C-alpha positions as CSV (number, residue, x, y, z in Angstrom):
1,X,-19.5,234.2,172.4
2,X,-17.5,231.5,171.0
3,X,-14.0,231.7,169.5
4,X,-15.0,230.9,166.2
5,X,-17.8,233.7,166.3
6,X,-15.3,236.2,167.8
7,X,-12.8,235.9,165.1
8,X,-15.5,235.9,162.5
9,X,-16.3,239.6,163.5
10,X,-12.6,240.5,164.2
11,X,-11.7,239.4,160.7
12,X,-14.6,241.1,159.1
13,X,-15.5,237.8,157.0
14,X,-18.9,238.0,155.2
15,X,-20.7,235.2,153.3
16,X,-19.9,232.6,152.0
17,X,-16.6,232.7,154.4
18,X,-17.0,231.4,158.0
19,X,-14.5,230.5,160.6
20,X,-14.5,226.8,161.2
21,X,-12.4,226.5,164.0
22,X,-9.8,228.2,166.3
23,X,-6.8,226.4,167.8
24,X,-4.8,227.8,170.7
25,X,-1.4,226.5,171.5
26,X,-0.4,228.2,175.0
27,X,3.1,226.6,174.9
28,X,3.8,228.2,171.5
29,X,2.0,231.2,172.3
30,X,0.0,230.8,168.9
31,X,-3.4,231.0,167.7
32,X,-4.7,229.4,164.5
33,X,-8.0,230.7,162.9
34,X,-9.2,228.2,160.1
35,X,-11.4,229.4,157.7
36,X,-13.7,227.9,154.9
37,X,-16.7,228.7,152.7
38,X,-20.3,227.2,152.3
39,X,-21.0,224.4,150.0
40,X,-22.1,225.7,146.5
41,X,-20.4,229.2,147.0
42,X,-19.6,231.0,143.7
43,X,-16.7,233.1,143.2
44,X,-15.5,235.8,140.8
45,X,-12.8,235.4,138.2
46,X,-9.9,237.7,139.2
47,X,-9.5,238.7,135.7
48,X,-13.2,239.4,134.4
49,X,-15.4,239.5,137.3
50,X,-17.7,236.5,136.1
51,X,-19.3,234.7,138.9
52,X,-18.3,230.8,138.7
53,X,-18.7,227.8,140.7
54,X,-15.5,226.1,142.3
55,X,-13.4,224.0,140.1
56,X,-11.0,222.9,143.0
57,X,-9.1,224.3,145.8
58,X,-5.3,224.8,146.1
59,X,-3.5,223.1,149.2
60,X,-4.1,224.8,152.3
61,X,-2.1,228.2,152.6
62,X,-1.5,230.4,155.8
63,X,-1.5,234.2,156.3
64,X,-0.1,236.2,159.3
65,X,-2.6,238.2,161.1
66,X,-2.6,240.8,164.0
67,X,-1.7,239.1,167.2
68,X,-4.2,238.4,169.6
69,X,-3.3,239.6,172.9
70,X,0.3,239.1,172.1
71,X,-0.2,235.5,170.7
72,X,1.1,235.1,167.4
73,X,-2.1,234.7,165.0
74,X,-2.3,232.8,161.7
75,X,-5.1,232.4,159.1
76,X,-5.5,229.2,157.4
77,X,-7.6,228.5,154.3
78,X,-7.5,226.6,151.2
79,X,-8.1,229.0,148.2
80,X,-10.8,228.1,145.8
81,X,-10.0,228.0,142.1
82,X,-12.8,229.0,139.2
83,X,-12.5,227.8,135.6
84,X,-13.4,231.1,133.5
85,X,-14.4,230.3,129.9
86,X,-12.3,233.2,128.8
87,X,-9.3,233.1,131.2
88,X,-8.9,229.4,132.2
89,X,-8.6,228.1,135.7
90,X,-7.7,231.0,137.9
91,X,-7.4,231.3,141.7
92,X,-10.4,233.4,143.3
93,X,-9.2,236.4,145.4
94,X,-9.0,236.2,149.2
95,X,-11.0,238.9,150.7
96,X,-8.3,239.3,153.9
97,X,-5.3,239.3,151.8
98,X,-3.6,240.5,148.5
99,X,-2.7,238.0,145.9
100,X,0.7,236.4,146.5
101,X,1.0,238.2,150.0
102,X,1.4,235.8,153.4
103,X,-0.2,238.6,155.5
104,X,-3.8,239.9,155.9
105,X,-4.6,243.7,155.0
106,X,-4.6,244.5,158.4
107,X,-1.3,243.2,159.4
108,X,0.4,244.9,156.4
109,X,-1.1,248.1,157.3
110,X,0.3,248.0,160.8
111,X,3.5,246.5,159.4
112,X,4.0,249.6,157.2
113,X,3.0,252.3,160.1
114,X,5.9,250.5,162.4
115,X,8.4,250.6,159.4
116,X,7.9,254.3,158.9
117,X,8.6,254.8,162.5
118,X,11.9,253.0,162.9
119,X,14.3,251.0,160.6
120,X,13.9,247.4,159.2
121,X,15.8,245.8,161.8
122,X,13.9,247.2,164.6
123,X,10.8,247.2,162.9
124,X,11.2,243.4,161.9
125,X,11.8,242.7,165.9
126,X,8.7,244.7,167.0
127,X,6.7,242.7,164.8
128,X,8.2,239.3,165.1
129,X,9.3,239.0,161.4
130,X,12.6,238.2,159.7
131,X,14.4,241.0,157.9
132,X,13.5,239.7,154.7
133,X,9.9,239.6,155.4
134,X,9.9,243.2,156.7
135,X,11.7,244.4,153.3
136,X,9.0,242.5,151.3
137,X,6.3,244.4,153.0
138,X,7.7,247.6,152.1
139,X,8.4,246.7,148.4
140,X,4.7,245.6,148.2
141,X,3.6,248.9,149.8
142,X,5.7,250.9,147.3
143,X,4.5,248.7,144.6
144,X,0.8,249.3,145.2
145,X,1.6,253.0,145.3
146,X,3.2,253.0,142.1
147,X,0.3,251.1,140.6
148,X,-2.5,253.4,141.9
149,X,-0.8,256.2,140.0
150,X,-1.2,254.9,136.8
151,X,0.3,256.8,133.9
152,X,-0.2,260.2,135.7
153,X,2.6,262.7,135.7
154,X,2.7,265.7,137.9
155,X,1.9,269.2,136.8
156,X,4.6,270.6,139.0
157,X,7.7,268.9,139.3
158,X,11.0,269.2,141.3
159,X,14.1,268.0,140.4
160,X,17.2,267.6,142.7
161,X,20.3,265.4,143.2
162,X,21.0,263.4,146.6
163,X,24.2,262.2,147.7
164,X,23.8,258.5,148.8
165,X,27.4,257.8,149.8
166,X,30.8,258.8,150.1
167,X,33.0,259.4,147.1
168,X,30.3,261.4,145.3
169,X,27.6,258.9,144.6
170,X,24.2,260.6,143.8
171,X,20.9,259.6,143.0
172,X,18.2,261.8,140.9
173,X,15.2,262.8,143.1
174,X,12.3,263.7,141.1
175,X,9.4,265.3,143.3
176,X,5.6,266.0,143.1
177,X,5.7,269.6,144.4
178,X,1.6,269.7,144.7
179,X,1.6,266.4,146.6
180,X,4.9,266.7,148.5
181,X,5.8,262.9,147.4
182,X,8.9,261.2,145.6
183,X,8.2,260.3,142.0
184,X,10.9,258.7,140.9
185,X,14.5,258.0,142.0
186,X,17.5,257.5,139.1
187,X,20.9,256.3,139.6
188,X,23.7,258.9,139.4
189,X,23.0,262.7,138.2
190,X,23.5,262.4,134.6
191,X,21.2,263.4,131.7
192,X,19.8,259.7,131.2
193,X,19.2,259.6,134.9
194,X,16.6,262.2,134.4
195,X,15.6,261.3,130.8
196,X,14.5,257.8,131.9
197,X,11.6,259.2,134.0
198,X,10.2,261.3,131.3
199,X,10.6,258.8,128.7
200,X,8.4,256.6,130.7
201,X,5.3,258.8,129.5
202,X,4.0,259.2,126.0
203,X,5.0,263.0,124.8
204,X,1.4,264.1,125.0
205,X,1.3,263.5,128.7
206,X,5.0,265.4,128.9
207,X,3.3,268.2,127.1
208,X,1.0,268.5,130.1
209,X,3.8,269.4,132.6
210,X,3.3,273.1,133.6
211,X,6.7,274.0,135.3
212,X,10.0,272.1,136.4
213,X,11.9,273.4,139.3
214,X,15.5,272.4,138.9
215,X,19.1,273.8,139.5
216,X,21.7,274.7,136.8
217,X,23.2,271.5,136.5
218,X,23.7,271.1,132.6
219,X,22.6,267.4,132.8
220,X,19.4,268.2,134.0
221,X,18.9,271.3,131.9
222,X,19.5,268.9,128.7
223,X,17.1,266.1,130.1
224,X,14.3,268.7,130.4
225,X,15.1,270.4,127.0
226,X,14.9,267.2,125.0
227,X,12.1,265.5,126.8
228,X,9.3,268.3,127.8
229,X,7.7,270.0,124.7
230,X,8.2,273.8,125.4
231,X,10.8,273.3,128.3
232,X,12.2,276.7,127.9
233,X,9.1,278.3,129.2
234,X,8.7,275.7,131.8
235,X,12.1,275.3,133.6
236,X,12.5,277.3,136.5
237,X,15.9,277.7,138.3
238,X,15.3,277.2,141.9
239,X,15.9,280.5,143.7
240,X,17.9,278.5,146.7
241,X,20.4,277.0,144.1
242,X,20.9,280.4,142.6
243,X,21.5,282.2,145.8
244,X,23.9,279.2,146.7
245,X,26.1,280.4,143.9
246,X,26.4,283.7,145.4
247,X,27.0,282.3,148.7
248,X,29.5,280.0,147.7
249,X,31.3,283.4,146.0
250,X,31.4,285.3,149.4
251,X,32.8,282.4,151.1
252,X,35.7,282.4,148.6
253,X,36.0,286.0,148.9
254,X,36.5,285.6,152.8
255,X,38.9,283.1,152.4
256,X,41.3,285.0,150.2
257,X,40.8,288.0,152.3
258,X,41.3,286.2,155.7
259,X,44.6,284.6,154.4
260,X,45.8,288.2,153.1
261,X,45.0,289.7,156.8
262,X,46.5,286.9,158.8
263,X,49.8,287.4,156.8
264,X,49.6,290.7,158.1
265,X,48.8,289.7,161.5
266,X,45.3,290.7,161.4
267,X,42.6,288.2,162.8
268,X,39.4,290.1,162.1
269,X,37.7,287.2,159.9
270,X,38.9,284.4,162.2
271,X,35.9,282.1,163.0
272,X,33.6,284.2,161.0
273,X,32.7,281.9,158.0
274,X,29.0,281.0,158.9
275,X,28.4,284.7,159.8
276,X,28.9,285.5,156.3
277,X,26.5,282.7,155.3
278,X,23.6,283.9,157.1
279,X,20.9,286.3,155.9
280,X,20.9,289.5,157.8
281,X,17.9,288.3,160.0
282,X,19.1,285.0,160.5
283,X,22.5,285.9,162.3
284,X,22.3,284.2,165.9
285,X,21.6,286.6,168.5
286,X,24.8,285.8,170.5
287,X,27.0,286.8,167.5
288,X,24.8,290.0,166.2
289,X,26.8,292.4,168.0
290,X,30.3,291.1,166.8
291,X,28.8,290.8,163.1
292,X,27.3,294.1,163.1
293,X,31.0,295.4,164.1
294,X,32.9,293.5,161.2
295,X,30.2,293.9,158.4
296,X,30.7,297.8,158.6
297,X,34.5,297.6,158.3
298,X,36.1,298.2,155.1
299,X,36.3,294.4,153.9
300,X,35.9,293.0,150.7
301,X,34.0,290.2,152.4
302,X,31.6,292.8,154.0
303,X,31.1,294.2,150.3
304,X,30.5,290.7,148.9
305,X,28.1,290.0,151.4
306,X,26.1,292.9,151.1
307,X,25.7,292.1,147.1
308,X,24.5,288.7,148.3
309,X,22.0,290.3,150.7
310,X,20.9,292.7,147.6
311,X,20.2,289.7,145.4
312,X,17.6,288.3,147.7
313,X,15.2,290.9,146.8
314,X,15.0,289.8,142.9
315,X,12.3,287.2,144.0
316,X,10.0,290.0,146.0
317,X,9.1,291.5,142.8
318,X,5.7,290.9,141.3
319,X,6.3,291.0,137.5
320,X,9.2,290.0,135.3
321,X,9.8,293.7,134.1
322,X,10.4,294.9,137.4
323,X,12.3,292.1,138.4
324,X,14.6,292.4,135.2
325,X,15.1,296.0,135.8
326,X,16.6,295.2,139.3
327,X,18.7,292.5,137.9
328,X,20.4,295.2,135.6
329,X,21.0,297.5,138.4
330,X,22.4,294.3,140.8
331,X,24.6,292.8,137.8
332,X,26.1,296.3,137.2
333,X,27.0,296.6,140.9
334,X,28.1,292.8,140.8
335,X,30.2,292.8,137.9
336,X,32.0,296.3,138.7
337,X,32.8,294.9,142.2
338,X,36.4,294.1,141.5
339,X,35.6,290.7,143.4
340,X,36.5,287.9,141.1
341,X,34.3,285.2,142.7
342,X,31.3,287.5,142.9
343,X,31.8,288.6,139.0
344,X,32.0,284.7,138.2
345,X,28.7,284.2,139.9
346,X,26.9,287.3,138.4
347,X,27.9,286.1,135.0
348,X,26.9,282.5,135.4
349,X,23.2,283.7,136.7
350,X,23.1,286.0,133.6
351,X,23.9,283.1,131.4
352,X,20.7,281.2,132.7
353,X,18.9,284.5,133.3
354,X,15.6,283.4,131.1
355,X,14.9,280.6,133.2
356,X,15.7,282.5,136.6
357,X,12.8,284.8,135.3
358,X,10.3,282.3,134.6
359,X,9.8,282.1,138.2
360,X,7.7,284.9,138.1
361,X,5.5,283.0,135.6
362,X,5.2,279.8,137.8
363,X,6.4,280.8,141.1
364,X,7.6,277.6,142.2
365,X,10.8,276.5,144.1
366,X,12.5,273.4,145.1
367,X,11.7,273.8,148.8
368,X,9.3,270.5,148.8
369,X,12.5,269.0,147.2
370,X,14.8,270.2,149.9
371,X,12.3,268.9,152.6
372,X,12.1,265.7,151.1
373,X,15.8,265.5,150.9
374,X,15.9,266.2,154.6
375,X,13.6,263.6,155.5
376,X,15.7,261.3,153.2
377,X,18.7,262.2,155.1
378,X,17.0,261.1,158.4
379,X,16.0,257.8,156.8
380,X,19.9,257.4,155.7
381,X,21.2,258.1,159.3
382,X,18.5,255.8,160.9
383,X,19.6,252.7,158.8
384,X,23.3,253.7,159.1
385,X,23.5,254.0,155.1
386,X,22.5,251.3,152.5
387,X,24.8,249.1,150.8
388,X,21.9,247.7,148.4
389,X,20.8,251.1,146.2
390,X,17.4,249.1,145.6
391,X,16.7,249.0,149.5
392,X,17.8,252.7,149.6
393,X,15.1,253.5,146.9
394,X,12.3,251.7,148.5
395,X,13.1,253.3,151.9
396,X,13.0,256.7,150.3
397,X,9.7,256.2,148.4
398,X,8.3,255.0,151.9
399,X,9.3,258.1,153.7
400,X,6.8,259.5,156.2
401,X,6.3,262.5,154.0
402,X,4.6,260.5,151.3
403,X,1.0,260.0,150.8
404,X,0.4,256.9,152.5
405,X,-3.2,256.6,151.9
406,X,-1.9,255.8,148.1
407,X,0.6,253.5,149.2
408,X,-1.7,251.5,151.4
409,X,-4.5,251.4,148.8
410,X,-5.4,247.6,149.0
């Protein structure tokens, strides 16, 4: 089989496109594949699809293709143009590449796979691209994914924040809880940061949102209340964030008590910080005997930990009614504990209780968003941070947990 015929098959070219010649340069380790079309070929208008004769050709263009046995491989062709009576003179679509791209479909798919597995600098080196070319490929993939989604809005949404740098710099993260994908990244964690996402959709589409999982951050609450019809019945305050408030309260009790004990020469609570943050079943085996001993002592911290552990039962109930009965018993215990941080946490949850209890209607949590947050942290660590927020957003949108079939739709 001659080289032209071989590349005809490798490129998957169909009539009217054919490989006219293949040039091999051993010194430069490069293969150049020249492609043309038959005389009298007709091409579709890219706007309306009408079949038309060739009006003229543009200057020869070059596309990077998959390497041939480690030889850099380039595809060359003169793009034909058609004169459409409705849309004017337009360039016909090239079957091997997207409009405006200088890479073939197959190379772009390979490049995205490589860039998912490593950082941009390393990926560019493996692909023998410049850093800018690698970023351009990632941007194109993300853009295709967003375009493929159209005006759809997820039925179940998770809203979370993500720290992107030191100095309390945050971004707002919106996730599709069903598909486990990043839908939107907004600057800061203000009301406008989240509102901008919802404002991109007409009100009737926002009304189709079934539920939103979020924490009790006022800015997020206000954005949902103002932008989602019927938000009061759709917002679910995430159980993990609710528990975080009580866990923080336990730690405050420990700090205060530890300071008081140390002043009396009692080191009971020394190096026990993280033990009190565990749930009962997750205490490490190596520390279990020690923890069992100190949690049975007459300690304020042990009492706070027991109150925290009891609250975990709230989400095990099957109905709002039984959960409400449990809450009344728990909050009485917490508010009469004489532990100021626990009392404050109980009152905070009480103020937001209606949207804590909406869990029993929708039964969603932000576990997916937290999982994506973990993946995003890996992306940050792998890149040693991002000075450009736009680059960070692109990298986040292209994390491996995304639906890459959608991102790579060509």
